[in-house]
N, C-alpha and C positions, 0 to 999 in steps of 0.2 A: 561524110554521112551528108544527106543533102534535107534540112529544115525547114520549110514552109507554115508562117504564121497569120493564120482570116485575121484579121479585124476589123470593128467595125470602122474607127475613122484615126487611123497614122497621127493624122495632122492634126488637130485640137492635144488638152489637157484634160488629163483624169489617171485614176488610181492606175487601172489596167494597161494604158499607155504607157504609163516610169514600167511597171511589171516588165510587158511587152520587150520592151528596149532592153532594161535591164538586162535579164535574161537570154535576148537575142543576141547581147552586141558583147555577152561570154559567149554564146555559146559559137558565136561567131569566130572566135581565136583556134578552133579548129577545125571548126564544118563550112560549110556550105548553105550559110543563112542569109534568107529573104524573109520579110514583112509585107501582104501584102494587105493594105485596104482599100476594102469597099466607098466608101470616099473620100475626098479630097475636096479641099475647099479655101487653102488657102496655098502660095505658093512654096513655104518653107515647115519642117516640123517643127512647134514649139521646142520638143526634144529632139537635137539632133539625133540620128544612130552610128554607130562604127562605120566609119568606114567602109567596112568592109561585109557589114548586111545589105544587101542590094532592098530596099523599098521602091515599089509603085499599087497605082490602085487603077479599078474597074470601073469606076465613073467620076468623073470631074464638075465640081461640083462652082469652078471658078470659072464668074459669070463673064471673067474679059479674056479666055482661058478659048483657043483656037476648039480646042477637046472638048469645052462645054452641051456638056448633056440635059442638061435641063428642061429645053425645052423639046425632046423625045418625046414622045406621044406614049412609049412604053412607060414610064414616066412617073403617067399622070391615073395608069394601071395598076390596081392595088395588086401586092405582091399573094403569088398561092402557096408558095414555100418555107419561108421565112414565118414562123409561126404567130399566128393572129392575137395571142397573149403577152405576146413578149414587150416589155417594154418600149420597144425600139421601132418595134413596127410602122408607127406611122410614118414613119424615115424610108423604107423598101419602098418597092415596083416590081410589078412587071421585070422591065429593065435590070434589075437589081437581080431577082430572081436567074434574069439568062444571063448575066455577067458571074454571077456566082457560078454557074454549073457549066460553064464554056470553062471559069479555072482550074474549077476541081476536075472537072476530064481532062482533062491536059496535063495538068502538076507536073512537074519535074522532081520530083520530092521523094524521099526512103519516108518522113513525114509529117503530116499535115498534125496542125495544134488552132483547134478552134480554141473563140476565148472569151464566146459569151452563148447562152444556149437560142439562139437564132438560129447564127454560124454554124450553133454541131449538127444543126438540122439538117442544115446544105453537107455540112462534115459526112454525116453517118450514109444521108439516101444517097447521095452524086459523088461521092471521093469514087477516082479511079479504082479500077482492083490491082490494087502491088500495095501504095504507102499504109503505115498504120494510122488510124486514122487520133485523133486525142485531143478528148475536149477538155476544156478549163473553165470551172462555175467559181466566179471571180464575187456571187455572192454568196446564197444560200439558197437550200431545200425551201427552210422556210420564207423562204420571199417571196416566191413562186406560185402562182394563180391556181387554182383547179383547171381549169381549161390550158395554161401549158405544162403542167404537170401529166396530164393526161396525153399528148402528146409528146412530152421527154421520153413516155414510160413506152408508148410503140416506135420510136425512133434509136433511142440510147441503145438496145442491147447490139446494137451494129455498130458501132464504137470496140474501140481494141483500148483505152482504160477512159476514165475519166478523172480528174483532180480535183479539186477544194483545197481552200490554202490554210483548212484547220482538220484538226483529228475530228473536233464535235461533225463538224460538216459531211467529214467522209462515214463517219457511224449513222448519219441521220439515213445516208446517198444506202450506204451498204443494209438497214435493216427497214425502211420505207418505199425503197422502189427496185421491182421484179426486172435485175439487169443478169442476168445468167452468164457467167465468159467477158466479162466488162469487170476489166483492174480497176481497182477503185482506192486511189492514195491521197494521202492529206503531203500538199507540198509548197510547204510558206513561201513569200511574195520573196522575190530577194530583194535587197536595200543595199548600195555598194557602199563601202567605205565614204565619206565627204573628203576625202582631198583639202581638208583644215585644219586646222587645232583644236582641240577639244575645247570643250567649255572650261572655263578654271575655276568657275563654278561661284564667284562672287558679287556678278552683277545681282542685283535688287529685281530683278525684273523674272514672269511667267509667263512663259508664251506657247503658245495655241494655236494651231494651222490646220484648215480644212475648208469645204464650201460650208457659210450662213444659210444654212437646211437646217430646219427643225430637229434635223434624228441627232444633231448635232450636235444639241441641246447647249448654245453659249448662253442662250438667258440663263439656267443655272451657274454654269461659270459664274458670269457678272454679278447674280445674288452672291453667290461663295464671295465671291471676291469682296465685295463689300465690308461682308465679316471679316477676311483680311488686313480686310484695310484702318476697323475698325481696332484690330490688334495688333498689329503691322503699317503702318501710313508711309514708312519707308518704302516696300515694294509694290512694285507695278506689272500690270499684264497689259502685254501684245499681241490682239488679234492678229493673224492672217490668214488673207481667204476673200473671195464673191461669193456673192448670188443677195434670193430675192427676201434674207429674212437680216438684210443690212442698216435699211429706214426704221427698222421696228427695233431693235438691238442696240442702235444710234439712240432713239428714244427712253430706254431702259435704262442706259447712261446715264439719263442726262434727268431721266427722274432720280438716280439715286443720287448724283451729285457726285458721279466718277469720274468725271470729264478731266476729272486732274490726274487720275490712275488704272484707269480702260481704256486702248487704246484702238484702232479697228482702221489697219492699217493694209488696209487691198491683200492684193494677191503679189505672192512675193518669186520670183525663180531667176536664180535657184534658192530652193528656200535654207537649203544648211547654213548659208553666216548667218541669218539668222535666229535659227537653233541656238549659236553657237553667242551668241548673244545672252543668251537668256540660263539658270542655273534650275530650273520648274518649269516641266512644261505637262499641262495637262491636259485629257482627252475626256469630255464628258456624255460621250456619246451614251443615248436607249438601243441601239445597232450599234456593233462593230464588224462585219463580215472578214474582215482581216483586222487593221491597225497597221495603215504602212506611217498614218505619220507620228503612234508609239518606236520604232522598229527609226525608224529616219531620225529625231531624237536622243532615243539610246547609243544612236551609229555617233551623236554630237556629242557626246560625253555630260549628257543629260537624261536624273530618274525622272520619270515617269507619274505622275496622279492620272485614275483612268479609273473608271465605272465599270466596275464587271461584267459589262455588259456580254452578252452576245456577240460572235462564237469568240472572236481573238485577244483582248485584253487578259486575258486568262492563262489563254497559251503562247504569249510575249512574257509577260512582268511573272515575276516571283516573289510575290506579296513580300515587303518587307525587307523586302535581299537585297532590289535591284530599280522598285518601284512600291509602288504602293496601290491596292484596287480598293476602292470601297463601293459606295452601296450605288446603282445607278436613281436618281430622280432623286437623291439625297441633301439638298444645298449646306444642309449641315455637316455628311460626311467628308462633302468635295472641300469644303473648307477646312475641315478637320483636319484633311489628310494634305495638302498644301501647308496648313500650317506646320505641320510637324518636320515637315522638310523645309521651311524657311526659318522655326524659331531653333534649329538645332543643326550649325554649321559644321559637326562631324559628323552628325547621320546621312546631312545632303551630301555630304565629300566622298562619303562611301556607297553608298550607294548609285553615285555618280560614276565614281569606276569599277566598279560590277554591272552597270549598267552597257558601259562602255565595252569590258568584255562578252556578256554575255549577248550580247549583243550580234559580235563576228558569225551568230553559227546563221544568218542571216546574209552572209555573204551570195553574191552569187556565183560566183566559183563553187560555192557548196552547194546550194539550189542545183545549177549544171551538173555537177556530177549526181546527185539524183535522176537528173533528166534524163541524162545520158544512161545508164543505170536502169532505168525503166523503160527506155527504147530498148536498148539491147536485149534483155529478159523476154521484152513479151515480140523480139523479132527469135528468141530459142526458142521461145514458147510454141512459137508458130510449124518451127520447124524448119526455119531458113537459119543460114548462119550468125550465131553472135553476133549485131552491129560493132561492138565492144570488145571482141573479140579479134575482127578485122582489125579494127586498129589498133587492140594491146594498148587500150591508151592510162593511164594512171594520172590520178592530180597528187603533187608530189608539192608541197611548200608553198599551196594553194595558185599553181600553175603547170598548167596541164600537156603534158611529156604522150607525142603523141609516135608508134614506132609502126613501123612499118605503113607509113601512109599511100604510099600507091593501089592500096588496096581499091577496090573497084567499087564502094557505098564512100569515102572517106576522097575526099575532094581539097584541095589545098585551097583558104580565102578566096575568094573574091574569082574563082572562076564559077565557067558552066553561063550562065543566062543575066544578061547586063538590065538594069535596074528600069 
């Protein structure tokens, strides 16, 4: 089966990029997979894809590249297809409209997957007849403006399926959007096993990671850790990430006299070794469309204390079993959740072991199997031969075993077009 992902910029840093590569890399074990990036702004991607995944771009933004297209007059004209109310609209243009349309009109794939609302609009309206059109929602319905929602309601009915990262958001789409005939499914983001030994739970470090942005509420985490410091001065906090709130957070740390207890570490890639150096993870967001860092920490053997914000944490953490859910915006509740695990070594170790086990459900092999089943059921529903039946694949012990692989819709990895 040929699968083509369309993404904003596969050369940058972000949860959608990591998720796309995690899924594409796993599907490429048995399928012909490509990732098509609308933009390319650097020579090499931050997250290198599997060698079996073809990576190509539509618009080159590298000024020192022979293919640089920033001077094309069409790049200065506003986009007409990419939605005006989409968050990335200012980066799109008549040039991207044209390039995306040309790509979708000629794409050689059985399934085309869009990875943000604006690209899903292109996907729904411009993909040639034949491929399944699958849109992914990596944010949530509630985050979209009324103007964007109006446009999505007009074109999303042309999709074959729409996936969300949580069941809560899938329910919102089913109940509030008029999408007759569109399959709406919750598909968790895939997070691979870290490939390192899990945390041993003895280090006196709390770890947090993510963009230093207002929605992450690291100011609350720092204030909560001031309370932790008062009771347990032997514990410390590391916050990994970059963003516009760095100076503000640094000032808060100094005002509270926490400069020997709270450390802004900057970005880290890979992040897994940093999780493994801690014993407890913390997430204090007011909103999480999924919660990649929660799963990453759990996969490294850390119990997570997270605010019970919409939508992801409550679907990832089993409260009191493999982590703790606390009230959103409540400094005392955050501090209490951290101290509960800091002060009880046995409870912390038990939760850590359960976190390691329960987070296996987010393994890319399991998520890829669900996507394969979705693609196959959609093809069968349309009257064509089921894609999965053509390969008669099965998931055994986490590895895909494919029989009759010479069938037309399935190709060995690496065959087909080049990047």
